[in-house]
Gaussian input, Z-matrix of N, CA and C with variables (Angstrom, degrees):
# hf/3-21g

backbone

0 1
 N
 C     1     B1
 C     2     B2     1     A1
 N     3     B3     2     A2     1     D1
 C     4     B4     3     A3     2     D2
 C     5     B5     4     A4     3     D3
 N     6     B6     5     A5     4     D4
 C     7     B7     6     A6     5     D5
 C     8     B8     7     A7     6     D6
 N     9     B9     8     A8     7     D7
 C    10    B10     9     A9     8     D8
 C    11    B11    10    A10     9     D9
 N    12    B12    11    A11    10    D10
 C    13    B13    12    A12    11    D11
 C    14    B14    13    A13    12    D12
 N    15    B15    14    A14    13    D13
 C    16    B16    15    A15    14    D14
 C    17    B17    16    A16    15    D15
 N    18    B18    17    A17    16    D16
 C    19    B19    18    A18    17    D17
 C    20    B20    19    A19    18    D18
 N    21    B21    20    A20    19    D19
 C    22    B22    21    A21    20    D20
 C    23    B23    22    A22    21    D21
 N    24    B24    23    A23    22    D22
 C    25    B25    24    A24    23    D23
 C    26    B26    25    A25    24    D24
 N    27    B27    26    A26    25    D25
 C    28    B28    27    A27    26    D26
 C    29    B29    28    A28    27    D27
 N    30    B30    29    A29    28    D28
 C    31    B31    30    A30    29    D29
 C    32    B32    31    A31    30    D30
 N    33    B33    32    A32    31    D31
 C    34    B34    33    A33    32    D32
 C    35    B35    34    A34    33    D33
 N    36    B36    35    A35    34    D34
 C    37    B37    36    A36    35    D35
 C    38    B38    37    A37    36    D36
 N    39    B39    38    A38    37    D37
 C    40    B40    39    A39    38    D38
 C    41    B41    40    A40    39    D39
 N    42    B42    41    A41    40    D40
 C    43    B43    42    A42    41    D41
 C    44    B44    43    A43    42    D42
 N    45    B45    44    A44    43    D43
 C    46    B46    45    A45    44    D44
 C    47    B47    46    A46    45    D45
 N    48    B48    47    A47    46    D46
 C    49    B49    48    A48    47    D47
 C    50    B50    49    A49    48    D48
 N    51    B51    50    A50    49    D49
 C    52    B52    51    A51    50    D50
 C    53    B53    52    A52    51    D51
 N    54    B54    53    A53    52    D52
 C    55    B55    54    A54    53    D53
 C    56    B56    55    A55    54    D54
 N    57    B57    56    A56    55    D55
 C    58    B58    57    A57    56    D56
 C    59    B59    58    A58    57    D57
 N    60    B60    59    A59    58    D58
 C    61    B61    60    A60    59    D59
 C    62    B62    61    A61    60    D60
 N    63    B63    62    A62    61    D61
 C    64    B64    63    A63    62    D62
 C    65    B65    64    A64    63    D63
 N    66    B66    65    A65    64    D64
 C    67    B67    66    A66    65    D65
 C    68    B68    67    A67    66    D66
 N    69    B69    68    A68    67    D67
 C    70    B70    69    A69    68    D68
 C    71    B71    70    A70    69    D69
 N    72    B72    71    A71    70    D70
 C    73    B73    72    A72    71    D71
 C    74    B74    73    A73    72    D72
 N    75    B75    74    A74    73    D73
 C    76    B76    75    A75    74    D74
 C    77    B77    76    A76    75    D75
 N    78    B78    77    A77    76    D76
 C    79    B79    78    A78    77    D77
 C    80    B80    79    A79    78    D78
 N    81    B81    80    A80    79    D79
 C    82    B82    81    A81    80    D80
 C    83    B83    82    A82    81    D81
 N    84    B84    83    A83    82    D82
 C    85    B85    84    A84    83    D83
 C    86    B86    85    A85    84    D84
 N    87    B87    86    A86    85    D85
 C    88    B88    87    A87    86    D86
 C    89    B89    88    A88    87    D87
 N    90    B90    89    A89    88    D88
 C    91    B91    90    A90    89    D89
 C    92    B92    91    A91    90    D90
 N    93    B93    92    A92    91    D91
 C    94    B94    93    A93    92    D92
 C    95    B95    94    A94    93    D93
 N    96    B96    95    A95    94    D94
 C    97    B97    96    A96    95    D95
 C    98    B98    97    A97    96    D96
 N    99    B99    98    A98    97    D97
 C   100   B100    99    A99    98    D98
 C   101   B101   100   A100    99    D99
 N   102   B102   101   A101   100   D100
 C   103   B103   102   A102   101   D101
 C   104   B104   103   A103   102   D102
 N   105   B105   104   A104   103   D103
 C   106   B106   105   A105   104   D104
 C   107   B107   106   A106   105   D105
 N   108   B108   107   A107   106   D106
 C   109   B109   108   A108   107   D107
 C   110   B110   109   A109   108   D108
 N   111   B111   110   A110   109   D109
 C   112   B112   111   A111   110   D110
 C   113   B113   112   A112   111   D111
 N   114   B114   113   A113   112   D112
 C   115   B115   114   A114   113   D113
 C   116   B116   115   A115   114   D114
 N   117   B117   116   A116   115   D115
 C   118   B118   117   A117   116   D116
 C   119   B119   118   A118   117   D117
 N   120   B120   119   A119   118   D118
 C   121   B121   120   A120   119   D119
 C   122   B122   121   A121   120   D120
 N   123   B123   122   A122   121   D121
 C   124   B124   123   A123   122   D122
 C   125   B125   124   A124   123   D123
 N   126   B126   125   A125   124   D124
 C   127   B127   126   A126   125   D125
 C   128   B128   127   A127   126   D126
 N   129   B129   128   A128   127   D127
 C   130   B130   129   A129   128   D128
 C   131   B131   130   A130   129   D129
 N   132   B132   131   A131   130   D130
 C   133   B133   132   A132   131   D131
 C   134   B134   133   A133   132   D132
 N   135   B135   134   A134   133   D133
 C   136   B136   135   A135   134   D134
 C   137   B137   136   A136   135   D135
 N   138   B138   137   A137   136   D136
 C   139   B139   138   A138   137   D137
 C   140   B140   139   A139   138   D138
 N   141   B141   140   A140   139   D139
 C   142   B142   141   A141   140   D140
 C   143   B143   142   A142   141   D141
 N   144   B144   143   A143   142   D142
 C   145   B145   144   A144   143   D143
 C   146   B146   145   A145   144   D144
 N   147   B147   146   A146   145   D145
 C   148   B148   147   A147   146   D146
 C   149   B149   148   A148   147   D147
 N   150   B150   149   A149   148   D148
 C   151   B151   150   A150   149   D149
 C   152   B152   151   A151   150   D150
 N   153   B153   152   A152   151   D151
 C   154   B154   153   A153   152   D152
 C   155   B155   154   A154   153   D153
 N   156   B156   155   A155   154   D154
 C   157   B157   156   A156   155   D155
 C   158   B158   157   A157   156   D156
 N   159   B159   158   A158   157   D157
 C   160   B160   159   A159   158   D158
 C   161   B161   160   A160   159   D159
 N   162   B162   161   A161   160   D160
 C   163   B163   162   A162   161   D161
 C   164   B164   163   A163   162   D162
 N   165   B165   164   A164   163   D163
 C   166   B166   165   A165   164   D164
 C   167   B167   166   A166   165   D165
 N   168   B168   167   A167   166   D166
 C   169   B169   168   A168   167   D167
 C   170   B170   169   A169   168   D168
 N   171   B171   170   A170   169   D169
 C   172   B172   171   A171   170   D170
 C   173   B173   172   A172   171   D171
 N   174   B174   173   A173   172   D172
 C   175   B175   174   A174   173   D173
 C   176   B176   175   A175   174   D174
 N   177   B177   176   A176   175   D175
 C   178   B178   177   A177   176   D176
 C   179   B179   178   A178   177   D177
 N   180   B180   179   A179   178   D178
 C   181   B181   180   A180   179   D179
 C   182   B182   181   A181   180   D180
 N   183   B183   182   A182   181   D181
 C   184   B184   183   A183   182   D182
 C   185   B185   184   A184   183   D183
 N   186   B186   185   A185   184   D184
 C   187   B187   186   A186   185   D185
 C   188   B188   187   A187   186   D186
 N   189   B189   188   A188   187   D187
 C   190   B190   189   A189   188   D188
 C   191   B191   190   A190   189   D189
 N   192   B192   191   A191   190   D190
 C   193   B193   192   A192   191   D191
 C   194   B194   193   A193   192   D192
 N   195   B195   194   A194   193   D193
 C   196   B196   195   A195   194   D194
 C   197   B197   196   A196   195   D195
 N   198   B198   197   A197   196   D196
 C   199   B199   198   A198   197   D197
 C   200   B200   199   A199   198   D198
 N   201   B201   200   A200   199   D199
 C   202   B202   201   A201   200   D200
 C   203   B203   202   A202   201   D201
 N   204   B204   203   A203   202   D202
 C   205   B205   204   A204   203   D203
 C   206   B206   205   A205   204   D204
 N   207   B207   206   A206   205   D205
 C   208   B208   207   A207   206   D206
 C   209   B209   208   A208   207   D207
 N   210   B210   209   A209   208   D208
 C   211   B211   210   A210   209   D209
 C   212   B212   211   A211   210   D210
 N   213   B213   212   A212   211   D211
 C   214   B214   213   A213   212   D212
 C   215   B215   214   A214   213   D213

   B1=1.4353
   B2=1.5299
   B3=1.2954
   B4=1.4603
   B5=1.5165
   B6=1.3260
   B7=1.4641
   B8=1.5151
   B9=1.3079
   B10=1.4672
   B11=1.5261
   B12=1.3095
   B13=1.4598
   B14=1.5244
   B15=1.3055
   B16=1.4553
   B17=1.5316
   B18=1.3194
   B19=1.4597
   B20=1.5410
   B21=1.3377
   B22=1.4600
   B23=1.5266
   B24=1.3353
   B25=1.4616
   B26=1.5185
   B27=1.3255
   B28=1.4640
   B29=1.5278
   B30=1.3382
   B31=1.4623
   B32=1.5231
   B33=1.3256
   B34=1.4637
   B35=1.5289
   B36=1.3173
   B37=1.4609
   B38=1.5244
   B39=1.3357
   B40=1.4588
   B41=1.5267
   B42=1.3324
   B43=1.4658
   B44=1.5257
   B45=1.3105
   B46=1.4677
   B47=1.5249
   B48=1.3142
   B49=1.4624
   B50=1.5217
   B51=1.3206
   B52=1.4656
   B53=1.5266
   B54=1.3276
   B55=1.4664
   B56=1.5292
   B57=1.3182
   B58=1.4671
   B59=1.5254
   B60=1.3300
   B61=1.4634
   B62=1.5277
   B63=1.3175
   B64=1.4607
   B65=1.5286
   B66=1.3225
   B67=1.4680
   B68=1.5244
   B69=1.3208
   B70=1.4619
   B71=1.5234
   B72=1.3228
   B73=1.4578
   B74=1.5277
   B75=1.3260
   B76=1.4658
   B77=1.5224
   B78=1.3167
   B79=1.4612
   B80=1.5260
   B81=1.3176
   B82=1.4615
   B83=1.5259
   B84=1.3180
   B85=1.4618
   B86=1.5216
   B87=1.3248
   B88=1.4641
   B89=1.5273
   B90=1.3146
   B91=1.4660
   B92=1.5240
   B93=1.3205
   B94=1.4568
   B95=1.5273
   B96=1.3201
   B97=1.4609
   B98=1.5290
   B99=1.3201
   B100=1.4678
   B101=1.5170
   B102=1.3275
   B103=1.4683
   B104=1.5293
   B105=1.3347
   B106=1.4633
   B107=1.5222
   B108=1.3248
   B109=1.4678
   B110=1.5247
   B111=1.3340
   B112=1.4693
   B113=1.5283
   B114=1.3304
   B115=1.4626
   B116=1.5220
   B117=1.3289
   B118=1.4594
   B119=1.5237
   B120=1.3222
   B121=1.4630
   B122=1.5273
   B123=1.3366
   B124=1.4708
   B125=1.5195
   B126=1.3351
   B127=1.4613
   B128=1.5269
   B129=1.3215
   B130=1.4627
   B131=1.5247
   B132=1.3197
   B133=1.4616
   B134=1.5228
   B135=1.3218
   B136=1.4611
   B137=1.5288
   B138=1.3330
   B139=1.4628
   B140=1.5335
   B141=1.3342
   B142=1.4660
   B143=1.5222
   B144=1.2881
   B145=1.4589
   B146=1.5094
   B147=1.2967
   B148=1.4459
   B149=1.5149
   B150=1.3507
   B151=1.4677
   B152=1.5238
   B153=1.3155
   B154=1.4674
   B155=1.5262
   B156=1.3181
   B157=1.4618
   B158=1.5187
   B159=1.3266
   B160=1.4680
   B161=1.5291
   B162=1.3327
   B163=1.4594
   B164=1.5242
   B165=1.3291
   B166=1.4669
   B167=1.5268
   B168=1.3236
   B169=1.4597
   B170=1.5236
   B171=1.3419
   B172=1.4595
   B173=1.5212
   B174=1.3322
   B175=1.4685
   B176=1.5281
   B177=1.3286
   B178=1.4494
   B179=1.5326
   B180=1.3321
   B181=1.4721
   B182=1.5267
   B183=1.3127
   B184=1.4555
   B185=1.5198
   B186=1.3224
   B187=1.4678
   B188=1.5286
   B189=1.3086
   B190=1.4742
   B191=1.5153
   B192=1.3311
   B193=1.4615
   B194=1.5162
   B195=1.3394
   B196=1.4471
   B197=1.5194
   B198=1.3340
   B199=1.4490
   B200=1.5217
   B201=1.3116
   B202=1.4706
   B203=1.5316
   B204=1.3123
   B205=1.4596
   B206=1.5288
   B207=1.3216
   B208=1.4558
   B209=1.5002
   B210=1.3587
   B211=1.4746
   B212=1.5074
   B213=1.3187
   B214=1.4603
   B215=1.4999
   A1=107.80
   A2=117.03
   A3=121.86
   A4=111.46
   A5=114.29
   A6=118.96
   A7=108.00
   A8=116.26
   A9=119.85
   A10=108.90
   A11=115.20
   A12=120.51
   A13=107.91
   A14=115.47
   A15=122.18
   A16=110.79
   A17=117.58
   A18=120.24
   A19=112.59
   A20=116.34
   A21=119.10
   A22=110.77
   A23=116.75
   A24=120.91
   A25=110.20
   A26=117.29
   A27=120.74
   A28=111.00
   A29=117.23
   A30=121.03
   A31=110.16
   A32=116.75
   A33=120.58
   A34=111.02
   A35=116.24
   A36=120.34
   A37=110.47
   A38=117.55
   A39=121.56
   A40=111.01
   A41=116.78
   A42=120.18
   A43=110.29
   A44=117.44
   A45=120.44
   A46=111.82
   A47=117.41
   A48=120.89
   A49=110.42
   A50=117.52
   A51=121.10
   A52=110.32
   A53=117.36
   A54=120.72
   A55=110.21
   A56=117.03
   A57=120.59
   A58=110.88
   A59=116.71
   A60=119.72
   A61=110.72
   A62=117.86
   A63=121.05
   A64=111.09
   A65=116.64
   A66=120.17
   A67=110.23
   A68=117.27
   A69=120.92
   A70=110.94
   A71=117.31
   A72=121.54
   A73=110.86
   A74=117.35
   A75=121.17
   A76=110.55
   A77=117.17
   A78=120.75
   A79=111.20
   A80=116.86
   A81=120.84
   A82=111.32
   A83=117.51
   A84=120.92
   A85=111.19
   A86=117.58
   A87=120.91
   A88=111.25
   A89=117.41
   A90=120.22
   A91=111.22
   A92=117.07
   A93=120.81
   A94=110.60
   A95=117.62
   A96=120.97
   A97=110.97
   A98=117.30
   A99=120.02
   A100=111.70
   A101=116.44
   A102=120.11
   A103=110.84
   A104=116.98
   A105=119.83
   A106=111.07
   A107=117.58
   A108=120.47
   A109=110.27
   A110=116.29
   A111=120.57
   A112=111.11
   A113=116.97
   A114=120.50
   A115=110.39
   A116=117.65
   A117=120.51
   A118=111.53
   A119=117.25
   A120=119.69
   A121=110.88
   A122=116.52
   A123=119.18
   A124=111.17
   A125=117.47
   A126=120.80
   A127=110.48
   A128=117.76
   A129=121.27
   A130=111.17
   A131=118.10
   A132=121.58
   A133=112.55
   A134=117.80
   A135=121.54
   A136=109.50
   A137=118.40
   A138=120.32
   A139=111.15
   A140=117.71
   A141=119.73
   A142=110.46
   A143=116.53
   A144=120.90
   A145=112.33
   A146=118.53
   A147=122.35
   A148=115.59
   A149=118.82
   A150=120.41
   A151=108.50
   A152=117.90
   A153=119.60
   A154=110.30
   A155=119.10
   A156=121.01
   A157=113.70
   A158=119.05
   A159=120.62
   A160=111.86
   A161=118.33
   A162=120.10
   A163=110.61
   A164=118.31
   A165=119.98
   A166=110.16
   A167=115.84
   A168=119.88
   A169=111.68
   A170=117.84
   A171=120.95
   A172=108.85
   A173=116.94
   A174=118.90
   A175=111.30
   A176=115.36
   A177=120.43
   A178=109.28
   A179=117.69
   A180=119.24
   A181=110.36
   A182=115.36
   A183=120.60
   A184=109.93
   A185=117.72
   A186=119.34
   A187=110.05
   A188=114.90
   A189=119.46
   A190=109.51
   A191=114.90
   A192=120.30
   A193=111.83
   A194=118.30
   A195=120.23
   A196=112.40
   A197=118.39
   A198=121.88
   A199=109.62
   A200=118.11
   A201=120.48
   A202=110.78
   A203=116.62
   A204=120.93
   A205=108.86
   A206=116.58
   A207=122.71
   A208=109.06
   A209=115.59
   A210=118.82
   A211=108.97
   A212=115.41
   A213=116.91
   A214=110.76
   D1=117.03
   D2=-178.18
   D3=-97.87
   D4=146.89
   D5=176.43
   D6=-120.67
   D7=149.16
   D8=177.60
   D9=-91.73
   D10=151.19
   D11=179.44
   D12=-87.17
   D13=107.09
   D14=-173.84
   D15=-83.61
   D16=163.98
   D17=176.04
   D18=-58.84
   D19=-32.58
   D20=177.59
   D21=-63.57
   D22=-40.11
   D23=177.19
   D24=-59.87
   D25=-47.61
   D26=-177.41
   D27=-65.00
   D28=-35.77
   D29=177.00
   D30=-63.12
   D31=-47.86
   D32=179.34
   D33=-65.16
   D34=-39.34
   D35=177.74
   D36=-60.52
   D37=-45.09
   D38=-179.86
   D39=-63.48
   D40=-42.02
   D41=179.61
   D42=-63.90
   D43=-45.82
   D44=179.75
   D45=-65.88
   D46=-36.42
   D47=178.12
   D48=-64.75
   D49=-44.03
   D50=179.26
   D51=-64.72
   D52=-41.15
   D53=178.56
   D54=-63.47
   D55=-44.08
   D56=-179.93
   D57=-63.25
   D58=-40.38
   D59=178.87
   D60=-66.57
   D61=-39.69
   D62=179.46
   D63=-65.21
   D64=-43.75
   D65=178.62
   D66=-62.77
   D67=-42.22
   D68=178.66
   D69=-61.99
   D70=-44.28
   D71=-179.24
   D72=-63.56
   D73=-47.14
   D74=-178.09
   D75=-65.48
   D76=-44.09
   D77=179.74
   D78=-63.78
   D79=-41.53
   D80=178.22
   D81=-63.36
   D82=-43.42
   D83=178.95
   D84=-64.66
   D85=-40.49
   D86=179.93
   D87=-66.00
   D88=-45.00
   D89=179.14
   D90=-65.94
   D91=-37.14
   D92=177.56
   D93=-64.23
   D94=-42.37
   D95=178.66
   D96=-64.38
   D97=-41.11
   D98=177.82
   D99=-63.87
   D100=-40.98
   D101=179.61
   D102=-65.20
   D103=-44.57
   D104=179.93
   D105=-64.23
   D106=-38.48
   D107=177.62
   D108=-62.51
   D109=-40.98
   D110=179.47
   D111=-64.84
   D112=-42.44
   D113=179.76
   D114=-65.05
   D115=-43.11
   D116=179.88
   D117=-66.58
   D118=-36.94
   D119=178.56
   D120=-66.31
   D121=-40.30
   D122=178.13
   D123=-66.59
   D124=-37.59
   D125=179.26
   D126=-66.43
   D127=-34.99
   D128=179.68
   D129=-71.26
   D130=-29.71
   D131=-179.11
   D132=-83.93
   D133=-13.43
   D134=-178.25
   D135=-69.23
   D136=135.86
   D137=-179.74
   D138=-70.48
   D139=158.72
   D140=178.17
   D141=-62.65
   D142=143.93
   D143=-178.54
   D144=100.27
   D145=-20.44
   D146=175.02
   D147=82.10
   D148=-2.34
   D149=-179.84
   D150=-102.43
   D151=119.53
   D152=177.78
   D153=-63.73
   D154=144.36
   D155=-177.01
   D156=-66.88
   D157=-19.66
   D158=-177.39
   D159=-78.20
   D160=-17.48
   D161=-177.92
   D162=-83.79
   D163=136.74
   D164=177.71
   D165=-71.84
   D166=146.73
   D167=-179.94
   D168=-94.89
   D169=-16.43
   D170=178.19
   D171=-116.30
   D172=146.18
   D173=179.12
   D174=-70.54
   D175=149.02
   D176=177.64
   D177=-77.29
   D178=146.94
   D179=177.37
   D180=-69.71
   D181=150.19
   D182=178.48
   D183=-72.03
   D184=143.41
   D185=178.13
   D186=-68.33
   D187=142.76
   D188=178.97
   D189=-110.77
   D190=153.25
   D191=179.60
   D192=-99.53
   D193=-5.80
   D194=-179.34
   D195=92.31
   D196=-12.96
   D197=179.65
   D198=-99.04
   D199=143.83
   D200=178.52
   D201=-71.24
   D202=149.77
   D203=176.73
   D204=-78.22
   D205=129.28
   D206=-178.06
   D207=-122.57
   D208=129.29
   D209=173.78
   D210=-85.02
   D211=139.55
   D212=178.64
   D213=-107.06

């Protein structure tokens, strides 16, 4: 059973499409603003020099097994 696409259908389709696009635009802008605020807040909390204080500045020594290294 086939139905024809009436002008009322196209009107409702257009209204729903515009609403969906508006919701997408607003949601995208809101999430983008939240993300940028988070990035700026993290940048403001970062210490000068760019190195977090929890990271070591010198490499750790390699573990040794007590045996000398021998080339074969």
